[in-house]
PDB file as gemmi writes it, atoms N, CA and C in Angstrom:
CRYST1    1.000    1.000    1.000  90.00  90.00  90.00 P 1                      
ATOM      1  N   SER A   1     -47.248   2.233 -42.943  1.00  0.00           N  
ATOM      2  CA  SER A   1     -46.124   1.701 -42.006  1.00  0.00           C  
ATOM      3  C   SER A   1     -45.062   0.420 -42.729  1.00  0.00           C  
ATOM      4  N   LEU A   2     -43.860   0.504 -41.843  1.00  0.00           N  
ATOM      5  CA  LEU A   2     -42.945  -0.589 -42.314  1.00  0.00           C  
ATOM      6  C   LEU A   2     -43.633  -2.259 -42.131  1.00  0.00           C  
ATOM      7  N   PHE A   3     -44.400  -2.206 -40.883  1.00  0.00           N  
ATOM      8  CA  PHE A   3     -44.811  -3.284 -40.486  1.00  0.00           C  
ATOM      9  C   PHE A   3     -46.338  -3.863 -41.503  1.00  0.00           C  
ATOM     10  N   PHE A   4     -47.011  -3.033 -41.575  1.00  0.00           N  
ATOM     11  CA  PHE A   4     -47.934  -2.914 -42.928  1.00  0.00           C  
ATOM     12  C   PHE A   4     -47.825  -3.424 -44.154  1.00  0.00           C  
ATOM     13  N   ASP A   5     -46.263  -3.286 -44.546  1.00  0.00           N  
ATOM     14  CA  ASP A   5     -45.808  -2.779 -45.887  1.00  0.00           C  
ATOM     15  C   ASP A   5     -44.717  -4.524 -46.192  1.00  0.00           C  
ATOM     16  N   ALA A   6     -44.343  -5.020 -44.927  1.00  0.00           N  
ATOM     17  CA  ALA A   6     -43.857  -6.270 -44.905  1.00  0.00           C  
ATOM     18  C   ALA A   6     -44.541  -7.311 -44.839  1.00  0.00           C  
ATOM     19  N   PHE A   7     -45.896  -7.106 -43.867  1.00  0.00           N  
ATOM     20  CA  PHE A   7     -46.742  -8.038 -44.102  1.00  0.00           C  
ATOM     21  C   PHE A   7     -47.700  -8.243 -45.187  1.00  0.00           C  
ATOM     22  N   TRP A   8     -47.669  -7.442 -46.098  1.00  0.00           N  
ATOM     23  CA  TRP A   8     -48.249  -7.459 -47.436  1.00  0.00           C  
ATOM     24  C   TRP A   8     -47.496  -8.050 -48.130  1.00  0.00           C  
ATOM     25  N   CYS A   9     -46.249  -7.559 -48.363  1.00  0.00           N  
ATOM     26  CA  CYS A   9     -44.909  -8.238 -49.185  1.00  0.00           C  
ATOM     27  C   CYS A   9     -44.854  -9.305 -49.030  1.00  0.00           C  
ATOM     28  N   SER A  10     -44.762 -10.322 -47.725  1.00  0.00           N  
ATOM     29  CA  SER A  10     -44.694 -11.723 -47.538  1.00  0.00           C  
ATOM     30  C   SER A  10     -46.242 -12.163 -48.359  1.00  0.00           C  
ATOM     31  N   TYR A  11     -46.687 -11.589 -48.219  1.00  0.00           N  
ATOM     32  CA  TYR A  11     -48.169 -12.422 -49.162  1.00  0.00           C  
ATOM     33  C   TYR A  11     -48.565 -11.627 -50.510  1.00  0.00           C  
ATOM     34  N   LYS A  12     -47.454 -11.164 -51.337  1.00  0.00           N  
ATOM     35  CA  LYS A  12     -48.598 -10.677 -52.730  1.00  0.00           C  
ATOM     36  C   LYS A  12     -48.333 -11.696 -53.542  1.00  0.00           C  
ATOM     37  N   ASP A  13     -47.805 -12.712 -53.196  1.00  0.00           N  
ATOM     38  CA  ASP A  13     -48.317 -13.725 -54.528  1.00  0.00           C  
ATOM     39  C   ASP A  13     -49.912 -14.807 -53.853  1.00  0.00           C  
ATOM     40  N   ASN A  14     -50.248 -14.287 -52.230  1.00  0.00           N  
ATOM     41  CA  ASN A  14     -51.431 -14.926 -52.283  1.00  0.00           C  
ATOM     42  C   ASN A  14     -52.041 -14.179 -51.449  1.00  0.00           C  
ATOM     43  N   PRO A  15     -52.627 -12.918 -51.886  1.00  0.00           N  
ATOM     44  CA  PRO A  15     -53.203 -11.830 -50.661  1.00  0.00           C  
ATOM     45  C   PRO A  15     -54.396 -12.667 -50.073  1.00  0.00           C  
ATOM     46  N   LEU A  16     -55.422 -13.290 -50.507  1.00  0.00           N  
ATOM     47  CA  LEU A  16     -56.488 -13.939 -49.882  1.00  0.00           C  
ATOM     48  C   LEU A  16     -55.835 -14.445 -48.419  1.00  0.00           C  
ATOM     49  N   GLU A  17     -54.575 -15.310 -48.677  1.00  0.00           N  
ATOM     50  CA  GLU A  17     -53.826 -15.808 -47.518  1.00  0.00           C  
ATOM     51  C   GLU A  17     -53.764 -14.685 -46.293  1.00  0.00           C  
ATOM     52  N   GLY A  18     -53.126 -13.974 -46.943  1.00  0.00           N  
ATOM     53  CA  GLY A  18     -53.018 -12.580 -45.949  1.00  0.00           C  
ATOM     54  C   GLY A  18     -54.121 -12.043 -45.339  1.00  0.00           C  
ATOM     55  N   HIS A  19     -55.301 -12.086 -46.154  1.00  0.00           N  
ATOM     56  CA  HIS A  19     -56.695 -11.647 -45.797  1.00  0.00           C  
ATOM     57  C   HIS A  19     -57.095 -12.334 -44.360  1.00  0.00           C  
ATOM     58  N   ASN A  20     -56.742 -14.001 -44.941  1.00  0.00           N  
ATOM     59  CA  ASN A  20     -57.484 -14.956 -43.657  1.00  0.00           C  
ATOM     60  C   ASN A  20     -56.529 -14.980 -42.526  1.00  0.00           C  
ATOM     61  N   VAL A  21     -55.544 -14.351 -42.517  1.00  0.00           N  
ATOM     62  CA  VAL A  21     -54.271 -14.226 -41.651  1.00  0.00           C  
ATOM     63  C   VAL A  21     -55.130 -13.528 -40.347  1.00  0.00           C  
ATOM     64  N   ILE A  22     -55.490 -12.235 -41.002  1.00  0.00           N  
ATOM     65  CA  ILE A  22     -55.519 -10.921 -40.070  1.00  0.00           C  
ATOM     66  C   ILE A  22     -57.096 -11.191 -39.804  1.00  0.00           C  
ATOM     67  N   ILE A  23     -57.990 -12.179 -40.326  1.00  0.00           N  
ATOM     68  CA  ILE A  23     -59.385 -12.479 -40.075  1.00  0.00           C  
ATOM     69  C   ILE A  23     -59.243 -13.303 -38.537  1.00  0.00           C  
ATOM     70  N   ALA A  24     -58.294 -14.602 -39.013  1.00  0.00           N  
ATOM     71  CA  ALA A  24     -58.110 -15.461 -38.028  1.00  0.00           C  
ATOM     72  C   ALA A  24     -57.097 -15.068 -36.427  1.00  0.00           C  
ATOM     73  N   SER A  25     -56.960 -13.858 -36.844  1.00  0.00           N  
ATOM     74  CA  SER A  25     -56.263 -13.324 -35.487  1.00  0.00           C  
ATOM     75  C   SER A  25     -57.158 -12.138 -34.798  1.00  0.00           C  
ATOM     76  N   PHE A  26     -58.422 -11.780 -35.336  1.00  0.00           N  
ATOM     77  CA  PHE A  26     -59.231 -11.264 -34.946  1.00  0.00           C  
ATOM     78  C   PHE A  26     -60.160 -12.123 -34.051  1.00  0.00           C  
ATOM     79  N   CYS A  27     -60.035 -11.363 -32.539  1.00  0.00           N  
ATOM     80  CA  CYS A  27     -60.802 -12.450 -31.873  1.00  0.00           C  
ATOM     81  C   CYS A  27     -60.456 -13.674 -32.150  1.00  0.00           C  
ATOM     82  N   PRO A  28     -59.347 -14.453 -31.691  1.00  0.00           N  
ATOM     83  CA  PRO A  28     -58.879 -15.404 -31.951  1.00  0.00           C  
ATOM     84  C   PRO A  28     -59.620 -16.566 -30.867  1.00  0.00           C  
ATOM     85  N   GLN A  29     -60.322 -16.334 -29.767  1.00  0.00           N  
ATOM     86  CA  GLN A  29     -60.713 -17.311 -28.804  1.00  0.00           C  
ATOM     87  C   GLN A  29     -62.362 -17.838 -29.140  1.00  0.00           C  
ATOM     88  N   VAL A  30     -62.699 -17.156 -30.689  1.00  0.00           N  
ATOM     89  CA  VAL A  30     -63.639 -17.559 -30.908  1.00  0.00           C  
ATOM     90  C   VAL A  30     -63.042 -18.343 -32.179  1.00  0.00           C  
ATOM     91  N   PHE A  31     -63.358 -19.973 -31.900  1.00  0.00           N  
ATOM     92  CA  PHE A  31     -63.014 -20.579 -33.383  1.00  0.00           C  
ATOM     93  C   PHE A  31     -64.240 -20.708 -34.251  1.00  0.00           C  
ATOM     94  N   GLY A  32     -63.720 -20.781 -35.422  1.00  0.00           N  
ATOM     95  CA  GLY A  32     -64.584 -20.881 -36.710  1.00  0.00           C  
ATOM     96  C   GLY A  32     -65.404 -19.482 -37.077  1.00  0.00           C  
ATOM     97  N   LEU A  33     -66.409 -19.928 -37.458  1.00  0.00           N  
ATOM     98  CA  LEU A  33     -67.161 -18.244 -37.289  1.00  0.00           C  
ATOM     99  C   LEU A  33     -66.490 -17.714 -38.058  1.00  0.00           C  
ATOM    100  N   TYR A  34     -66.149 -18.140 -39.488  1.00  0.00           N  
ATOM    101  CA  TYR A  34     -65.310 -16.969 -39.975  1.00  0.00           C  
ATOM    102  C   TYR A  34     -66.091 -16.095 -40.705  1.00  0.00           C  
ATOM    103  N   VAL A  35     -66.952 -16.363 -41.458  1.00  0.00           N  
ATOM    104  CA  VAL A  35     -68.329 -15.372 -41.927  1.00  0.00           C  
ATOM    105  C   VAL A  35     -68.437 -14.059 -40.973  1.00  0.00           C  
ATOM    106  N   VAL A  36     -68.703 -14.457 -39.753  1.00  0.00           N  
ATOM    107  CA  VAL A  36     -69.153 -13.851 -38.738  1.00  0.00           C  
ATOM    108  C   VAL A  36     -68.150 -12.477 -38.373  1.00  0.00           C  
ATOM    109  N   LYS A  37     -66.904 -13.041 -38.331  1.00  0.00           N  
ATOM    110  CA  LYS A  37     -65.489 -12.340 -38.038  1.00  0.00           C  
ATOM    111  C   LYS A  37     -65.270 -11.901 -39.047  1.00  0.00           C  
ATOM    112  N   LEU A  38     -65.637 -12.110 -40.051  1.00  0.00           N  
ATOM    113  CA  LEU A  38     -65.509 -11.188 -41.488  1.00  0.00           C  
ATOM    114  C   LEU A  38     -66.219 -10.228 -41.620  1.00  0.00           C  
ATOM    115  N   CYS A  39     -67.155 -10.522 -41.020  1.00  0.00           N  
ATOM    116  CA  CYS A  39     -68.649  -9.122 -40.925  1.00  0.00           C  
ATOM    117  C   CYS A  39     -68.041  -7.796 -40.241  1.00  0.00           C  
ATOM    118  N   ILE A  40     -67.472  -8.876 -38.742  1.00  0.00           N  
ATOM    119  CA  ILE A  40     -67.288  -7.674 -38.112  1.00  0.00           C  
ATOM    120  C   ILE A  40     -66.351  -6.779 -38.176  1.00  0.00           C  
ATOM    121  N   CYS A  41     -65.451  -7.301 -38.982  1.00  0.00           N  
ATOM    122  CA  CYS A  41     -64.176  -6.950 -39.329  1.00  0.00           C  
ATOM    123  C   CYS A  41     -64.622  -5.456 -40.086  1.00  0.00           C  
ATOM    124  N   LEU A  42     -65.445  -5.995 -41.065  1.00  0.00           N  
ATOM    125  CA  LEU A  42     -65.777  -5.028 -41.998  1.00  0.00           C  
ATOM    126  C   LEU A  42     -66.385  -3.509 -41.395  1.00  0.00           C  
ATOM    127  N   ALA A  43     -67.622  -4.014 -40.557  1.00  0.00           N  
ATOM    128  CA  ALA A  43     -68.091  -3.338 -40.245  1.00  0.00           C  
ATOM    129  C   ALA A  43     -67.451  -2.367 -39.083  1.00  0.00           C  
ATOM    130  N   LEU A  44     -66.289  -3.098 -38.757  1.00  0.00           N  
ATOM    131  CA  LEU A  44     -65.794  -1.907 -37.741  1.00  0.00           C  
ATOM    132  C   LEU A  44     -64.557  -0.923 -38.845  1.00  0.00           C  
ATOM    133  N   VAL A  45     -64.102  -1.662 -39.613  1.00  0.00           N  
ATOM    134  CA  VAL A  45     -62.927  -0.635 -40.613  1.00  0.00           C  
ATOM    135  C   VAL A  45     -63.795   0.004 -41.687  1.00  0.00           C  
ATOM    136  N   GLY A  46     -65.270  -0.360 -42.074  1.00  0.00           N  
ATOM    137  CA  GLY A  46     -65.421   0.382 -42.860  1.00  0.00           C  
ATOM    138  C   GLY A  46     -66.559   1.366 -42.634  1.00  0.00           C  
ATOM    139  N   GLY A  47     -67.214   1.994 -43.112  1.00  0.00           N  
ATOM    140  CA  GLY A  47     -68.372   3.131 -42.434  1.00  0.00           C  
ATOM    141  C   GLY A  47     -68.213   4.473 -44.072  1.00  0.00           C  
ATOM    142  N   VAL A  48     -69.165   5.202 -43.644  1.00  0.00           N  
ATOM    143  CA  VAL A  48     -69.394   6.277 -44.430  1.00  0.00           C  
ATOM    144  C   VAL A  48     -68.995   7.653 -44.227  1.00  0.00           C  
ATOM    145  N   GLN A  49     -68.195   7.990 -44.949  1.00  0.00           N  
ATOM    146  CA  GLN A  49     -67.314   9.225 -44.220  1.00  0.00           C  
ATOM    147  C   GLN A  49     -68.505  10.411 -45.161  1.00  0.00           C  
ATOM    148  N   TYR A  50     -68.617  11.112 -43.773  1.00  0.00           N  
ATOM    149  CA  TYR A  50     -69.713  12.312 -44.443  1.00  0.00           C  
ATOM    150  C   TYR A  50     -68.537  13.917 -43.759  1.00  0.00           C  
ATOM    151  N   VAL A  51     -68.931  15.005 -43.623  1.00  0.00           N  
ATOM    152  CA  VAL A  51     -68.246  15.908 -43.483  1.00  0.00           C  
ATOM    153  C   VAL A  51     -69.665  17.008 -42.687  1.00  0.00           C  
ATOM    154  N   ASP A  52     -69.155  17.175 -41.287  1.00  0.00           N  
ATOM    155  CA  ASP A  52     -70.008  18.125 -40.315  1.00  0.00           C  
ATOM    156  C   ASP A  52     -69.922  19.229 -40.904  1.00  0.00           C  
ATOM    157  N   GLU A  53     -70.774  20.336 -40.113  1.00  0.00           N  
ATOM    158  CA  GLU A  53     -71.114  21.608 -40.268  1.00  0.00           C  
ATOM    159  C   GLU A  53     -69.671  22.549 -40.251  1.00  0.00           C  
ATOM    160  N   SER A  54     -68.910  21.862 -39.727  1.00  0.00           N  
ATOM    161  CA  SER A  54     -67.730  22.444 -39.204  1.00  0.00           C  
ATOM    162  C   SER A  54     -66.063  22.519 -40.177  1.00  0.00           C  
ATOM    163  N   GLY A  55     -66.810  21.275 -40.882  1.00  0.00           N  
ATOM    164  CA  GLY A  55     -65.665  20.854 -42.347  1.00  0.00           C  
ATOM    165  C   GLY A  55     -64.952  19.817 -42.172  1.00  0.00           C  
ATOM    166  N   THR A  56     -64.901  19.225 -40.644  1.00  0.00           N  
ATOM    167  CA  THR A  56     -64.546  18.089 -40.052  1.00  0.00           C  
ATOM    168  C   THR A  56     -65.190  16.632 -40.882  1.00  0.00           C  
ATOM    169  N   CYS A  57     -63.945  15.948 -41.226  1.00  0.00           N  
ATOM    170  CA  CYS A  57     -64.403  14.644 -42.081  1.00  0.00           C  
ATOM    171  C   CYS A  57     -64.451  13.540 -40.716  1.00  0.00           C  
ATOM    172  N   VAL A  58     -65.474  13.359 -40.512  1.00  0.00           N  
ATOM    173  CA  VAL A  58     -66.376  12.394 -39.578  1.00  0.00           C  
ATOM    174  C   VAL A  58     -66.724  10.950 -40.451  1.00  0.00           C  
ATOM    175  N   ARG A  59     -66.432   9.904 -39.429  1.00  0.00           N  
ATOM    176  CA  ARG A  59     -66.590   8.578 -40.008  1.00  0.00           C  
ATOM    177  C   ARG A  59     -67.840   8.220 -39.494  1.00  0.00           C  
ATOM    178  N   GLY A  60     -69.132   7.692 -40.173  1.00  0.00           N  
ATOM    179  CA  GLY A  60     -70.533   7.402 -40.152  1.00  0.00           C  
ATOM    180  C   GLY A  60     -70.164   6.226 -38.913  1.00  0.00           C  
ATOM    181  N   ASP A  61     -71.976   6.406 -38.838  1.00  0.00           N  
ATOM    182  CA  ASP A  61     -72.016   5.428 -37.901  1.00  0.00           C  
ATOM    183  C   ASP A  61     -72.230   3.763 -38.063  1.00  0.00           C  
ATOM    184  N   CYS A  62     -71.640   2.894 -37.851  1.00  0.00           N  
ATOM    185  CA  CYS A  62     -71.681   1.177 -38.129  1.00  0.00           C  
ATOM    186  C   CYS A  62     -72.657   0.662 -37.552  1.00  0.00           C  
ATOM    187  N   HIS A  63     -72.957   0.051 -38.670  1.00  0.00           N  
ATOM    188  CA  HIS A  63     -74.587  -1.067 -38.243  1.00  0.00           C  
ATOM    189  C   HIS A  63     -74.032  -2.744 -38.685  1.00  0.00           C  
ATOM    190  N   LEU A  64     -74.563  -3.760 -37.473  1.00  0.00           N  
ATOM    191  CA  LEU A  64     -74.361  -5.060 -37.945  1.00  0.00           C  
ATOM    192  C   LEU A  64     -75.731  -5.514 -36.697  1.00  0.00           C  
ATOM    193  N   LEU A  65     -76.121  -6.762 -37.393  1.00  0.00           N  
ATOM    194  CA  LEU A  65     -77.167  -7.332 -36.702  1.00  0.00           C  
ATOM    195  C   LEU A  65     -76.850  -8.999 -37.300  1.00  0.00           C  
ATOM    196  N   LEU A  66     -76.857  -9.170 -36.164  1.00  0.00           N  
ATOM    197  CA  LEU A  66     -76.495 -10.770 -36.037  1.00  0.00           C  
ATOM    198  C   LEU A  66     -77.529 -11.008 -35.735  1.00  0.00           C  
ATOM    199  N   VAL A  67     -78.207 -12.451 -36.592  1.00  0.00           N  
ATOM    200  CA  VAL A  67     -79.373 -12.977 -35.800  1.00  0.00           C  
ATOM    201  C   VAL A  67     -79.299 -14.374 -35.764  1.00  0.00           C  
ATOM    202  N   GLY A  68     -79.659 -14.917 -34.705  1.00  0.00           N  
ATOM    203  CA  GLY A  68     -79.455 -16.265 -34.687  1.00  0.00           C  
ATOM    204  C   GLY A  68     -78.233 -16.768 -33.846  1.00  0.00           C  
ATOM    205  N   ASP A  69     -78.205 -18.077 -33.327  1.00  0.00           N  
ATOM    206  CA  ASP A  69     -77.129 -18.358 -32.616  1.00  0.00           C  
ATOM    207  C   ASP A  69     -76.838 -20.027 -33.398  1.00  0.00           C  
ATOM    208  N   PRO A  70     -75.485 -19.839 -34.107  1.00  0.00           N  
ATOM    209  CA  PRO A  70     -75.273 -20.632 -35.310  1.00  0.00           C  
ATOM    210  C   PRO A  70     -74.715 -22.037 -34.404  1.00  0.00           C  
ATOM    211  N   VAL A  71     -74.574 -22.249 -33.338  1.00  0.00           N  
ATOM    212  CA  VAL A  71     -74.613 -23.552 -32.809  1.00  0.00           C  
ATOM    213  C   VAL A  71     -75.849 -24.226 -32.742  1.00  0.00           C  
ATOM    214  N   SER A  72     -77.045 -23.780 -33.019  1.00  0.00           N  
ATOM    215  CA  SER A  72     -78.379 -24.301 -33.129  1.00  0.00           C  
ATOM    216  C   SER A  72     -78.867 -24.923 -34.287  1.00  0.00           C  
ATOM    217  N   LEU A  73     -78.120 -24.310 -35.168  1.00  0.00           N  
ATOM    218  CA  LEU A  73     -78.258 -24.569 -36.679  1.00  0.00           C  
ATOM    219  C   LEU A  73     -78.605 -25.985 -37.156  1.00  0.00           C  
ATOM    220  N   PRO A  74     -77.461 -26.634 -36.603  1.00  0.00           N  
ATOM    221  CA  PRO A  74     -78.101 -28.473 -37.136  1.00  0.00           C  
ATOM    222  C   PRO A  74     -79.270 -29.032 -36.245  1.00  0.00           C  
ATOM    223  N   TYR A  75     -80.094 -28.476 -35.397  1.00  0.00           N  
ATOM    224  CA  TYR A  75     -80.596 -29.120 -34.398  1.00  0.00           C  
ATOM    225  C   TYR A  75     -82.411 -28.562 -35.487  1.00  0.00           C  
ATOM    226  N   THR A  76     -82.932 -29.377 -35.415  1.00  0.00           N  
ATOM    227  CA  THR A  76     -84.375 -29.042 -35.622  1.00  0.00           C  
ATOM    228  C   THR A  76     -85.312 -29.273 -34.641  1.00  0.00           C  
ATOM    229  N   TYR A  77     -86.400 -28.252 -34.562  1.00  0.00           N  
ATOM    230  CA  TYR A  77     -87.376 -28.440 -33.379  1.00  0.00           C  
ATOM    231  C   TYR A  77     -88.874 -28.741 -33.920  1.00  0.00           C  
TER     232      TYR A  77                                                      
END                                                                             
C-alpha cells in the first residue's frame, strides 16, 4: 500500500527507528516495557502457516507466556 511504502521510505536510512515507532505505537498507554510489547507484536504477526484438509492456507495458533510482574522486579522479599 502507499502508506506502507511511504512509511518505510521515510526510514530507509535507519530502519530500526521505524521499527521502534511501530512498537511504540502499539498499546501506547503502556509506557515502557518495550521488550514485552515487541514480543506481543511478534506473536500477533508471526505464526506457522499450514494447509488444512480442504487445501486452505491457515495461520497456526500463536502462543505467548508472560510470567511475573515487571513492577515487582526491583524488590526483594
